[in-house]
LOVOSE-633580 format. One record per residue (C-alpha): residue number from 1; x, y, z. Coordinates in steps of 0.001 Angstrom, whole numbers, plus 500000, padded with zeros to 6 digits. Each point is the difference from the previous one (the first is absolute). Example, Ala and Ser with C-alpha at 12.3 -4.5 7.8 and 13.67 -1.06 7.14 Angstrom:
BEGIN
r marvo->1&xx->512300&yy->495500&zz->507800
r marvo->2&xx->501370&yy->503440&zz->499340
This chain:
BEGIN
r marvo->1&xx->222071&yy->728784&zz->654230
r marvo->2&xx->501998&yy->502257&zz->497685
r marvo->3&xx->496906&yy->502061&zz->499142
r marvo->4&xx->499366&yy->500564&zz->503725
r marvo->5&xx->503627&yy->501024&zz->500546
r marvo->6&xx->499854&yy->502354&zz->497008
r marvo->7&xx->496793&yy->501653&zz->501210
r marvo->8&xx->501209&yy->500437&zz->503592
r marvo->9&xx->503530&yy->501106&zz->499047
r marvo->10&xx->498583&yy->502523&zz->497539
r marvo->11&xx->497603&yy->501358&zz->502632
r marvo->12&xx->502855&yy->500411&zz->502489
r marvo->13&xx->502172&yy->501722&zz->497391
r marvo->14&xx->497079&yy->502251&zz->499027
r marvo->15&xx->499548&yy->501020&zz->503636
r marvo->16&xx->503742&yy->500612&zz->500317
r marvo->17&xx->499969&yy->502214&zz->496889
r marvo->18&xx->497245&yy->502100&zz->501575
r marvo->19&xx->501890&yy->500172&zz->503299
r marvo->20&xx->503206&yy->501323&zz->498381
r marvo->21&xx->498106&yy->502420&zz->497780
r marvo->22&xx->500412&yy->498278&zz->496627
r marvo->23&xx->496209&yy->499752&zz->499674
r marvo->24&xx->497399&yy->502446&zz->501323
r marvo->25&xx->497412&yy->497519&zz->501262
r marvo->26&xx->498948&yy->496357&zz->499838
r marvo->27&xx->496961&yy->499168&zz->497871
r marvo->28&xx->498494&yy->496721&zz->498816
r marvo->29&xx->500315&yy->501150&zz->496380
r marvo->30&xx->503653&yy->500913&zz->500546
r marvo->31&xx->500666&yy->496625&zz->501592
r marvo->32&xx->498394&yy->498036&zz->497167
r marvo->33&xx->501749&yy->502129&zz->497385
r marvo->34&xx->503356&yy->499348&zz->501678
r marvo->35&xx->499356&yy->496262&zz->500147
r marvo->36&xx->498992&yy->499769&zz->496343
r marvo->37&xx->502520&yy->502471&zz->498636
r marvo->38&xx->503596&yy->499636&zz->501171
r marvo->39&xx->499835&yy->499537&zz->503753
r marvo->40&xx->500823&yy->502516&zz->502719
r marvo->41&xx->503724&yy->499316&zz->499948
r marvo->42&xx->502334&yy->498539&zz->497421
r marvo->43&xx->501176&yy->497335&zz->502425
r marvo->44&xx->496641&yy->498196&zz->499730
r marvo->45&xx->500702&yy->499075&zz->496372
r marvo->46&xx->501115&yy->496554&zz->501170
r marvo->47&xx->496545&yy->499134&zz->501352
r marvo->48&xx->498393&yy->500804&zz->496640
r marvo->49&xx->502589&yy->497927&zz->498128
r marvo->50&xx->499734&yy->497114&zz->502451
r marvo->51&xx->496204&yy->500047&zz->499767
r marvo->52&xx->500212&yy->499807&zz->496220
r marvo->53&xx->502511&yy->497157&zz->500309
r marvo->54&xx->497586&yy->498047&zz->502244
r marvo->55&xx->497189&yy->500526&zz->497477
r marvo->56&xx->502008&yy->498494&zz->497130
r marvo->57&xx->501679&yy->497290&zz->502124
r marvo->58&xx->497616&yy->497221&zz->498844
r marvo->59&xx->501023&yy->500659&zz->496395
r marvo->60&xx->503706&yy->500071&zz->500883
r marvo->61&xx->499602&yy->496611&zz->501690
r marvo->62&xx->498455&yy->498518&zz->496857
r marvo->63&xx->502732&yy->501563&zz->497909
r marvo->64&xx->502987&yy->498613&zz->501936
r marvo->65&xx->498565&yy->496482&zz->499763
r marvo->66&xx->500565&yy->500166&zz->496240
r marvo->67&xx->503220&yy->502015&zz->499817
r marvo->68&xx->503440&yy->498427&zz->499657
r marvo->69&xx->503429&yy->501509&zz->500626
r marvo->70&xx->500371&yy->501316&zz->496448
r marvo->71&xx->496710&yy->501891&zz->500282
r marvo->72&xx->501209&yy->501985&zz->503034
r marvo->73&xx->503202&yy->500891&zz->498172
r marvo->74&xx->498005&yy->501062&zz->496947
r marvo->75&xx->497753&yy->502215&zz->502133
r marvo->76&xx->503008&yy->501616&zz->501686
r marvo->77&xx->501681&yy->500658&zz->496652
r marvo->78&xx->496835&yy->501681&zz->498707
r marvo->79&xx->499908&yy->502215&zz->503082
r marvo->80&xx->503640&yy->500985&zz->499600
r marvo->81&xx->499431&yy->500893&zz->496344
r marvo->82&xx->496732&yy->501935&zz->500295
r marvo->83&xx->500432&yy->501543&zz->503447
r marvo->84&xx->503770&yy->500249&zz->500119
r marvo->85&xx->502085&yy->500200&zz->496855
r marvo->86&xx->497303&yy->501854&zz->498074
r marvo->87&xx->499916&yy->502652&zz->502736
r marvo->88&xx->503740&yy->500457&zz->499709
r marvo->89&xx->500001&yy->500263&zz->496195
r marvo->90&xx->497121&yy->502492&zz->499953
r marvo->91&xx->501685&yy->501992&zz->502742
r marvo->92&xx->502964&yy->500653&zz->497741
r marvo->93&xx->497639&yy->500794&zz->497133
r marvo->94&xx->498238&yy->502494&zz->502321
r marvo->95&xx->496639&yy->498293&zz->499476
r marvo->96&xx->497323&yy->499060&zz->502497
r marvo->97&xx->498061&yy->496737&zz->500223
r marvo->98&xx->496501&yy->500472&zz->498591
r marvo->99&xx->498995&yy->496565&zz->498655
r marvo->100&xx->497749&yy->497755&zz->502095
r marvo->101&xx->502327&yy->497035&zz->499522
r marvo->102&xx->502438&yy->501499&zz->502514
r marvo->103&xx->497253&yy->499966&zz->502647
r marvo->104&xx->498973&yy->496391&zz->499409
r marvo->105&xx->498651&yy->498393&zz->503214
r marvo->106&xx->502357&yy->497099&zz->499268
r marvo->107&xx->502856&yy->502253&zz->501114
r marvo->108&xx->498316&yy->501421&zz->503115
r marvo->109&xx->501483&yy->499400&zz->503446
r marvo->110&xx->496964&yy->498014&zz->501164
r marvo->111&xx->500657&yy->497537&zz->497164
r marvo->112&xx->503727&yy->499640&zz->499380
r marvo->113&xx->501291&yy->499965&zz->503594
r marvo->114&xx->497720&yy->497248&zz->501388
r marvo->115&xx->500722&yy->497820&zz->496966
r marvo->116&xx->503773&yy->500479&zz->500245
r marvo->117&xx->499849&yy->499334&zz->503743
r marvo->118&xx->498183&yy->496735&zz->499303
r marvo->119&xx->502581&yy->499143&zz->497343
r marvo->120&xx->502952&yy->500506&zz->502363
r marvo->121&xx->498393&yy->498057&zz->502854
r marvo->122&xx->498186&yy->497170&zz->498242
r marvo->123&xx->501409&yy->499590&zz->496498
r marvo->124&xx->503681&yy->500914&zz->500249
r marvo->125&xx->500313&yy->499228&zz->503710
r marvo->126&xx->503342&yy->498754&zz->501251
r marvo->127&xx->501376&yy->499807&zz->496455
r marvo->128&xx->500636&yy->503742&zz->500317
r marvo->129&xx->502589&yy->499462&zz->502745
r marvo->130&xx->501937&yy->497527&zz->497855
r marvo->131&xx->499782&yy->501462&zz->496504
r marvo->132&xx->499008&yy->503645&zz->499977
r marvo->133&xx->501420&yy->501742&zz->503066
r marvo->134&xx->502984&yy->501684&zz->498318
r marvo->135&xx->498041&yy->500923&zz->496886
r marvo->136&xx->497348&yy->501548&zz->502221
r marvo->137&xx->502573&yy->502056&zz->501926
r marvo->138&xx->501427&yy->501261&zz->496706
r marvo->139&xx->496507&yy->500853&zz->498668
r marvo->140&xx->499088&yy->501767&zz->503247
r marvo->141&xx->503157&yy->502124&zz->499973
r marvo->142&xx->499921&yy->500938&zz->496314
r marvo->143&xx->496301&yy->500890&zz->500003
r marvo->144&xx->500276&yy->502076&zz->503188
r marvo->145&xx->502916&yy->501981&zz->498597
r marvo->146&xx->498175&yy->500491&zz->496706
r marvo->147&xx->496874&yy->501405&zz->501678
r marvo->148&xx->502112&yy->502237&zz->502263
r marvo->149&xx->501971&yy->501352&zz->497034
r marvo->150&xx->496908&yy->500619&zz->497868
r marvo->151&xx->498184&yy->501702&zz->502879
r marvo->152&xx->502951&yy->502312&zz->500681
r marvo->153&xx->500390&yy->500687&zz->496290
r marvo->154&xx->496338&yy->500961&zz->499797
r marvo->155&xx->500208&yy->502272&zz->503064
r marvo->156&xx->497786&yy->503062&zz->499884
r marvo->157&xx->498711&yy->502676&zz->502322
r marvo->158&xx->496793&yy->499314&zz->501942
r marvo->159&xx->498106&yy->502367&zz->497690
r marvo->160&xx->501056&yy->498020&zz->496926
r marvo->161&xx->499747&yy->496546&zz->501575
r marvo->162&xx->497196&yy->498476&zz->497942
r marvo->163&xx->497913&yy->496862&zz->500435
r marvo->164&xx->502212&yy->498446&zz->497331
r marvo->165&xx->503127&yy->500649&zz->502076
r marvo->166&xx->498358&yy->498261&zz->502938
r marvo->167&xx->499034&yy->497173&zz->497643
r marvo->168&xx->503662&yy->499185&zz->499501
r marvo->169&xx->500165&yy->498891&zz->503615
r marvo->170&xx->496905&yy->497856&zz->499517
r marvo->171&xx->501222&yy->498301&zz->496854
r marvo->172&xx->500306&yy->496262&zz->499921
r marvo->173&xx->503744&yy->500346&zz->500455
r marvo->174&xx->498886&yy->500554&zz->503575
r marvo->175&xx->498233&yy->496634&zz->499779
r marvo->176&xx->503300&yy->498376&zz->499028
r marvo->177&xx->501619&yy->501568&zz->503073
r marvo->178&xx->497103&yy->498954&zz->502245
r marvo->179&xx->499963&yy->496383&zz->498802
r marvo->180&xx->503805&yy->499742&zz->500171
r marvo->181&xx->500096&yy->501520&zz->503493
r marvo->182&xx->497277&yy->497646&zz->501241
r marvo->183&xx->501805&yy->496949&zz->498626
r marvo->184&xx->503333&yy->501135&zz->501460
r marvo->185&xx->498561&yy->500734&zz->503459
r marvo->186&xx->498207&yy->496642&zz->499951
r marvo->187&xx->503319&yy->498289&zz->499270
r marvo->188&xx->501834&yy->501869&zz->502776
r marvo->189&xx->497310&yy->499373&zz->502631
r marvo->190&xx->499875&yy->496286&zz->499218
r marvo->191&xx->503682&yy->499714&zz->500879
r marvo->192&xx->499808&yy->501889&zz->503308
r marvo->193&xx->499587&yy->498137&zz->503279
r marvo->194&xx->498243&yy->501972&zz->502742
r marvo->195&xx->499358&yy->499234&zz->503635
r marvo->196&xx->496461&yy->499332&zz->501203
r marvo->197&xx->499986&yy->503361&zz->501815
r marvo->198&xx->500943&yy->501922&zz->496857
r marvo->199&xx->497393&yy->498083&zz->498002
r marvo->200&xx->497335&yy->500955&zz->502534
r marvo->201&xx->500984&yy->503688&zz->499829
r marvo->202&xx->499787&yy->499960&zz->496210
r marvo->203&xx->496623&yy->498246&zz->500142
r marvo->204&xx->498606&yy->502628&zz->502382
r marvo->205&xx->501321&yy->502843&zz->497827
r marvo->206&xx->498627&yy->498333&zz->496885
r marvo->207&xx->496584&yy->499503&zz->501595
r marvo->208&xx->499801&yy->503769&zz->500565
r marvo->209&xx->500932&yy->500930&zz->496423
r marvo->210&xx->496468&yy->500904&zz->498889
r marvo->211&xx->499449&yy->502251&zz->503019
r marvo->212&xx->503370&yy->501683&zz->499469
r marvo->213&xx->499049&yy->500723&zz->496398
r marvo->214&xx->496686&yy->501591&zz->501012
r marvo->215&xx->501582&yy->502172&zz->502710
r marvo->216&xx->503261&yy->500921&zz->498283
r marvo->217&xx->499066&yy->503292&zz->498359
r marvo->218&xx->498119&yy->501348&zz->503018
r marvo->219&xx->502852&yy->499130&zz->502383
r marvo->220&xx->502760&yy->501206&zz->497670
r marvo->221&xx->498384&yy->503403&zz->499494
r marvo->222&xx->499573&yy->500469&zz->503750
r marvo->223&xx->503574&yy->499088&zz->500981
r marvo->224&xx->501629&yy->501905&zz->497150
r marvo->225&xx->501919&yy->502155&zz->502479
r marvo->226&xx->502226&yy->496962&zz->500613
r marvo->227&xx->501298&yy->500417&zz->496471
r marvo->228&xx->500842&yy->503689&zz->500412
r marvo->229&xx->501654&yy->499374&zz->503375
r marvo->230&xx->502165&yy->497116&zz->498756
r marvo->231&xx->500862&yy->501875&zz->496801
r marvo->232&xx->502111&yy->502372&zz->502136
r marvo->233&xx->502315&yy->497127&zz->500905
r marvo->234&xx->499624&yy->497689&zz->496980
r marvo->235&xx->499715&yy->500327&zz->496246
r marvo->236&xx->496528&yy->500209&zz->498483
r marvo->237&xx->500197&yy->496312&zz->499139
r marvo->238&xx->500903&yy->499185&zz->503600
r marvo->239&xx->497169&yy->502164&zz->501303
r marvo->240&xx->497580&yy->498306&zz->497616
r marvo->241&xx->501127&yy->496607&zz->501317
r marvo->242&xx->499396&yy->501143&zz->503590
r marvo->243&xx->496513&yy->501178&zz->499031
r marvo->244&xx->499163&yy->496737&zz->498236
r marvo->245&xx->501179&yy->497837&zz->502904
r marvo->246&xx->498204&yy->502198&zz->502546
r marvo->247&xx->496791&yy->499881&zz->497977
r marvo->248&xx->500227&yy->496225&zz->499726
r marvo->249&xx->500563&yy->499524&zz->503738
r marvo->250&xx->497097&yy->502303&zz->500960
r marvo->251&xx->497665&yy->498316&zz->497483
r marvo->252&xx->500971&yy->496548&zz->501284
r marvo->253&xx->499241&yy->501083&zz->503570
r marvo->254&xx->496601&yy->501536&zz->499123
r marvo->255&xx->499033&yy->496986&zz->497866
r marvo->256&xx->500896&yy->497594&zz->502813
r marvo->257&xx->497665&yy->501943&zz->502323
r marvo->258&xx->497175&yy->500195&zz->497442
r marvo->259&xx->500185&yy->496256&zz->499399
r marvo->260&xx->498917&yy->499488&zz->503606
r marvo->261&xx->496544&yy->501171&zz->498894
r marvo->262&xx->498084&yy->496918&zz->498693
r marvo->263&xx->498380&yy->501573&zz->496920
r marvo->264&xx->503104&yy->501968&zz->499012
r marvo->265&xx->502138&yy->496887&zz->500339
r marvo->266&xx->497887&yy->498200&zz->497397
r marvo->267&xx->500407&yy->502687&zz->497343
r marvo->268&xx->503647&yy->501062&zz->500436
């Protein structure tokens, strides 16, 4: 299913690139090269990552059957050391990461995030709400501020913004923020009572998530004038919010229509 979506979405994006003049013409060789190289748009990265996650899922299932709570903590600590604190220390030493150990697949997003999600849902479970909520809030706040400070401190012009600078945002300190945010949101949602009508609205919106993701870049680029119009009356942050909400609403509407088509409904 994901392979079909990737092939079709890439073909549509390829055709769009030709239409707007980013590419001269469509060719079979160009299409295959785009599929095998880096895709036709950066927003399709998720499909490649998700496909890789599905391919290693059988091994992750075997792994979690043997892991205990202490093993998840150990894995997270390793990630923080090798993909977080080490980045920070080398940043101040003005060195770049060149050793393979920093790129270990153990620390990749298709490995650490599914395992930590399983840990929060199936190993820690409701014990989080009773024992760890305040510690998690503290960890979330401190880590977020630390990443923000380090990123601002490392600010550079676009010309001097290297792959290493971007790597700071992708360090495993980000994983700490992601895991903490997920656990906190899970705790908040569990304690919210919603009416049946609101639940149904959320379910419908959630069911369209995949379609919204696939359409988002195309829609956003074609309604960009909304941003420039609203910027006259709002700050840039306010205009960006208007653009995001507008994009989401349009994508939801288009996805709802597309899901009326039998084949399309099965894949998105």
